[in-house]
N, C-alpha and C positions, 0 to 999 in steps of 0.2 A: 302366421307362418312366415318364417324367414326366407328371403330370396337367396339363391345361390349366387356365387361370384359371377358366373357366366350370365345370369339374368341381370345382374346389376351393371355389368360391362357389355351390354348388348350394343352393337354398332350396326344392326341391320339397316340397309339402305342409306348408310352414310359413305362418303368417298374419302379415302385416305391417300394422300400422295407421299411416297417415300423416295427421296432423292438420294442417289449414291447407295442404292440398295444392295449392290452386288457384294459388299463385304459381309462378313459373318453376322454382325448385329442387324445390318439392314434386312438380310433375308430372314432372320429370326423374327424381326418385328413384322415383316410382310405375312409370314406364316401365322403368327399370333393374332394379328388384326383380321386376317382372312377367316381364321377359325371362329371369331366371334361375329361374323356377318358382314364385315366391311367390305366394300368394293374397293379394290387396291389398285392404284396406279403406281407402277415402278418406273422411275427415271434413272437412267445412268448413261455414261459414255460408252458403254459396250455396244457392240453392233445390234442393230434392231433384231436380227435374227436370233441371237443369243438371249436377248432381253425377252423376246416374245416366247421363247421355250419356257422360261421360268414363270411368266404369266399364265401360260397354258397349264403349267404344273399346279399353280395356285388354284385355278379354276377347277381342275380335276380332283385335287385333294380336298378342297374345302367348299366347292359349289358357289364361290363367290365370283362376282364379275371382276375381271382384272384386264388392265391394259398395259401395254409396253410402250415406252417412248425413249428414244435415243436423243440425248441432249449434248 
């Protein structure tokens, strides 16, 4: 039986750090990686409050652990 693409690209319990995520591509990467089980850390120079809002959205949409960091 062949595995699906999502089974082959399973990142459950892996941590991914995305720097400069607030641009269009960074946010797309965060959503894609969160949807395959990765725990996503998003780093950006945005205010911590704004970054945390998006980290919470990742957690709510995909059930992944997420962390916001202002750098």
